[in-house]
N, C-alpha and C positions, 0 to 999 in steps of 0.2 A: 583405483579412484574412488573417491568417498564425496557424496552429495549430503548436505546437512541442512535441513530446514523443512518447509512445509510445501504448499501447492506449488511453489515455484521451482524448487528443487527437484520435486517429483516430475513436473513437466520437463525440465532440463534433461534428467537422466533418461526419461523416455525418449526424448528427442535424440540424445547422444547415441542410444542404443540402436537407432535406425541408420545411423551414418555408416557408409561403407568403410571409412577408415577404422571406426570402432570396431566393427565385425572382422576387418582384416587383422587388426592388432590383438584380438583376442583379450580385450580389457576385461578384468575383473572389477565389477562395480558394486557399490553399496549405498543405500540411502538410510539415513537415520533421521527420524522424525518423532517429535513428542504426539502427534496426531496420526490417526490411521485414515480418516476421511478429512475432506476440506471444503471450504467454501470460497467461491471465487469473489473476492471482495466488492469489484465493481458491478456485479449484478444483484448483490444483497439487497438493497433498498428495493430495486425494480421487482424482485421476487416476492418480498413480503407485502408489497402493495398490490401484487398481482398485475403489474405492467407486463410481466413475462410469465405468462400462465402455464405455458408448457414446458418450463425449464425447472428441473430439480435444483434446489438450492445446495443440497449437500451432495458430494461425489460419491462415487463407489470407493471401496477399499484400495489402498496403495497397491496391493499385488495385481489389481485388475489392470494397472496402467504400466507396470514394470515387468520386463521379462523374467521368466521363472528362474533363469540362472543367476540373476542378481541376489546379492545379500540384503536383506531387509530387516531393519531394527526400528519398530514402531513402538510407541507408548513409553519412551523413555527420552531422558534429555541428556545433552551434553554437560559435563561439570568441568573439563579442563581440556585446553588445546596447547600443545607444546610445539610451536612452528620449527624449532630446531631440531626436535627429535622426530618431526613427522608423525606425531601420535595424538590421539584423542582419547580421554576417558569418558565413560558414560556412567549414568546413574544406576546401571544393573550390574556395575562392577567390571564390565568387559573394556578392554583397550584396543583400539584399531590403529595400525599404521597404514600410511597412505604415500602414494607417489604424488598425487594431486588431490587437492581439497577445494570444493566449491561450497561456500557458506552463503545461504539465503535464510538466516534464522528470524527474519522480522523483528518484532518487539515483543516485549512482555506487556500484553495488554489486559489490564485488569481493573475490575471496579474497587478493590480494596483500598486505594489511596482516597477516595472520597467516602467519608464516614457516613454510614446509613443508606449508602446507594444500593447495596446488594439487597438489603431487606426491602426497600420500596420498590425496586425493579422487578424483583422476584415474587413480590407479594401479590396482593389482590390488584386486578386490572383498574379498579376504581381509584387506585393511587394515581393514576395517570403519569407514572414516571417510567420513561422508556430508556434504556442503555442500548446504545447502539455498538454492539459487540459481538463478534463472531465465536460464541462458546459452546453453544448447543442448539439443536435443532428446534427445541421447544421455544427459543427467543423469536422464531418467526411468528407464531401464534400470538405471542405476548406483544410483539411490535406491529402487528397488523393494524392496530387502532392509533399508532403514533401520528399525532398531528391532526386527528379527527375529531377530538373530543374536548376542544377548548371552548366551553361554553360561557365562561366568565373568567375574569382575572386574567393574568399574564401567562404566556407560554415562554419557557426558557429554552433556548437552543445554546448548547455549550460545545466548545471545542478546546481541547487541552493544549498544553505548551508544546511548540514545535521542539524536535522532530515527534511525530505521531502516527499511528496506524490510521489510516482514512484520510490522509492529507489530500486536499483537492477534490474529494468526494463527498465530505460530511457536511457541507453547506445547504442544509434543508430550511433555512429560514424563509426564503423566497417561496418554496414549494408550500410550506405550511400556511404561509400568508394568504396563499390563494385560496385554499380551503376555508380559512377563517372568515376571509371577505364574502365568499358566497354564503357561509353560514350567518353572518350578520345581516346580510341583505334579505335572506329568508326568515329572519327572526329566531334562529336557533341560537346565536350567540349575542352576548351582550356588547353594546356599542363601545364599551370601555376595555374590551378584551384587546390585548396587545402581543405583538411577537417581539421579543428580545433576542438578540445574539450576544452571549458573553464569551470571553476567552482571555487568558493571561497574555496572549499575543498582543502585538500592536498592529495586526493586520489580519484580514480573513484569509488571503492568499499571500505567499511569498512572491508569487509571479505579479509584479507591479500593475501590469495591464488588467489582469483579472481581478485585482484587488479594486482597482478604480471602478470598474464596470459594476462590481458587486455592491460597493459602497453607494454607487449612484441610484442602483436599484433598491437598495434598503430606503434610501433618502425619498425616492418616489412613493414608496409603498408604506411609509410610516414604520419600518422596522428599526427599532432602537438598538444601536451598536454599543456594547460596553467592552472597551478595549482595556486591558491591563488587569483584569480580575480572575483570580484563580479559585476555583470551586474547592472549599474544604469539607463541606457537610451538607447533607439533605436530611430533613427530618419531618415527620407528620405528628402534629400535636394531638392531644385528647379531643380536641374539639374539631378535629379534621383538617386544621389549617396546615399547609405545607410552608416550610421556611427552607431556604438555601442559603448558606453561609459562604461568603466570598472574602478573599483577602487580597488587598491592592499590593501588586507586585514591585512597585515602586515605594510607596509610603508605608506599607505594612498595615494600613488601615483595614479593620474587619468590619464588615457590614452584614445584616441580615435582610433578605429579600423574600417576600411572600409570593407563592406562584400558585396556579392552578394545574398547569401541566409542565413537564420537563422532559426534554429529549436530548440526552447527554452521551457524548462519545467520552468514555473514561481515559485517564491517562495512560501513556505508553513510557516505557523505559527499556534501555538496552540490557540485555542480558549481562549478568554478573560475570559469567565465565569469559566473555568478550572483554569486559573491562579488566579482569584479572590477568589477562593474557598481553602479549605484545603485539597483537593483531589491531589494537584499537588506537584511535586518534585521540586528541585531548578532550573530545566530547563523548568518548566511549563507543564510537562508531567505527565500521570496518574501515581501515586506512588503505583504500584502494585508489588506483589511478583512475579518474573519472572517464577517461577515453577507452582504456583497454579492459577496466574492471579487474585487473591484476593487482595484488597486493604489493604496496610499494617496496616492502623488505623481502618477502618471500615470493619467489618466482612461481612456486607451485601451488599458490593459494589464490583463488579468485572469489569475489563476493559480488552479490546483486541482490536487488529488491529493497525493502525498506531500510536495511541497516547500513548502507552505504554511507560513507563519511564526507560527501561533497554536497554542495547547495543544489537542491533540486526539489521538485514535488514528487512525494513518495506515492505512486498510485500503481495500480495492477497493469495499466497501460504502459507505464515506464518499465516495469518488470518483464512485460511481454517482449518490449523493444530490446532490452537487455539480453535476454535469453540467447538469441542466435549469437551474439557477440562472445557470450561466455562459451558456448558450445564450441564455437570456432577457435577460440584462443586456448581452451584446454586441450584440444586434439593438437593444436600447432605446438604447445608446449610438450606434450607427451612424444611427439614426432622429434624434438629437438629443433623446431623451426622458431623462427622470429614470429612474435605475436603480431598480427595484422589486422584483427577485427577492431573497429573503431565505433565506439557508441557516441552518437552526436547528442545525446541529452534528451531525446525526445519523450515527452510525457503527454498523457491525454486525460483531461478533466471534465467530466460532464457538469453542466450548470443547469440544475433542474429549477424551473421557474414556476411550476404549477402542475396541476393534475392532468397535464397531456400537453405541457408547453416546456421547451428546452432549448439551449444552445451548448456551446462548449468552448473550452480553452485548450490550446496546445502550444507548448513551447520545447526550446531545446536548451543546450547548456547556456549559463549565465543568463537564464531567463529571456532568451531571445525568442520572440514569436514565431511559431512554425507557420508554414504555408496556408494552412486552413483555420488558423486561430480565430475564433469567434466569427466564422463566417455567416452565421445565422442570426438576425435580429432576436431581440428578447420578447417580442411580441408578434401576433398575426398568424396568418395561415402557415407560413414558413417555419415558423417556431413549433406550430402544432404538427406539421408533417414531419419535422426533424426529431420530434420526441419519439414517435413510433419507429423511424428509422434507425435512431440511435440505440434504442432498446433491441431491435433485432441485431444490430451491429455488434453490440456488446455480448449478446448471447452466441453470435458466431464467434467472436473472439474467444470466448470461454471454451467453446466446443473444439475449436482448433488448436488452442493453447493447452488445454488440460483435459481433452476428451479421451475416448478409449480407441480412436482409430489410430493405427500404427502409420505415423507421419513424421515428418522432420521439423513440424511446428512452424510458426510463423517466422519470416513473412512469406515464404514459398509453399510450404506444406509438403508438396510431393518431391521436392530435391533440396538439398542443404544450401544454405546462403553461403556464398563465397565473397572474398574481399580482395582488393588490390594490395600490393605491398605499401608500406606506410610512407615511402618516398613518393607514391603515386596516388596517394588518397586524396580525393577531391575535397573532402571537408577539412583536412588539415592545411591543404593549400589556401582555401578560401579564408581561413582564420590565421594564416602566417604562423602555423605552429610547427616548430622543429621536430620531426620525427624522432630524433634523438631523445627528446624529452619523454618520449612514451616507453623507452627500453628500460626494462628492468636493470638495475645495477649488477645484479648476479649474472643474468644472461651476458650482459655487456662485458663482464669480467671473463667469463668462460670463452666467449667469442674472442676476445683479445689473446687469451692464453692460446687458444687453438691455432690462431694466426701466427703467433710468434714461434 
């Protein structure tokens, strides 16, 4: 079995290794990853602003999480996957064959598409240009003052085109507005300093309920929202003035906007080797069944995390919820049994409202609100208490999901999750979904041949 990706696939392989079935079957496992250490995305911002002071942002090396008898290939990239031949080629010239393949490659997240961003974000802190990207540990020190130094002029908060890394967790405009409001009251910031949210998308969240709440909060706080504008370039002139260049996604109009501070989530794109394979859908994302996370064509390939090709909000909380489904279904496949783990679409999105205030959003498939969606108001003592509770909860999730204790991972930790057969699954029944629609055609054909 092969696992390919970053923190999600590392956690998955670690959890599979603890399963009694995996140990009984004597599976030979391998993990292939570009990185050897990881950052849990959902605690990134909490760590850089020291809301979680006792949590290390970077994980230890991959070998610390994986049993020594596993094959480990880190620091390399996949260049080609051949689903028909059950093989993949890597940048170091090696070729691996597999009986089952799990893909959690995430996105290619880079500052390069925005001209000038690398120079400003990696330059002097006096540039006040911050890139929210998990690329190196030095970024923590660089981004510590993100949102704290807008003494005059406008602050630009930018989210890239859907789908992208950080969906549902990179809306920091309300958080920054709280800092700026306090600075203005104390005379540290100019009265005309503003917070602006720019994006090429036509909404902040794809989850409609969350989008309405966020827009209402922006209206109350005077946060200016600019939909349909793609950031093309940032630059600092000789006189110190900073300019951002935007292009309207509908009309093609190009404008320049001066700013004092910018907090930018760079664009994401799907990996080219996925686009070049027959694993991708029309958008270049993994063409997996949104309930079983099994590939629609190849029954021995599974995918989860950011790169899945169905409508959802791509968060670390979603990946953690998908992990036990994939673990169960991979083992079911390897035993020749019917896939029976069903993902209900659960995802969690922290909604940061200030320097100690928060709420959250949660939804399932088709953006149906989950039971605890937005259960905390956006203000007051409950929002204040929830902020600390949520930070501790996120730290706990990171420790249980990708920590170094040998366990089965969420949701149970000490024992593996189990699932009813498809015809008895309560979620499928509640949605009137025919279990036959979840069965991979290859498995159905083999089953029919066996019965014949």
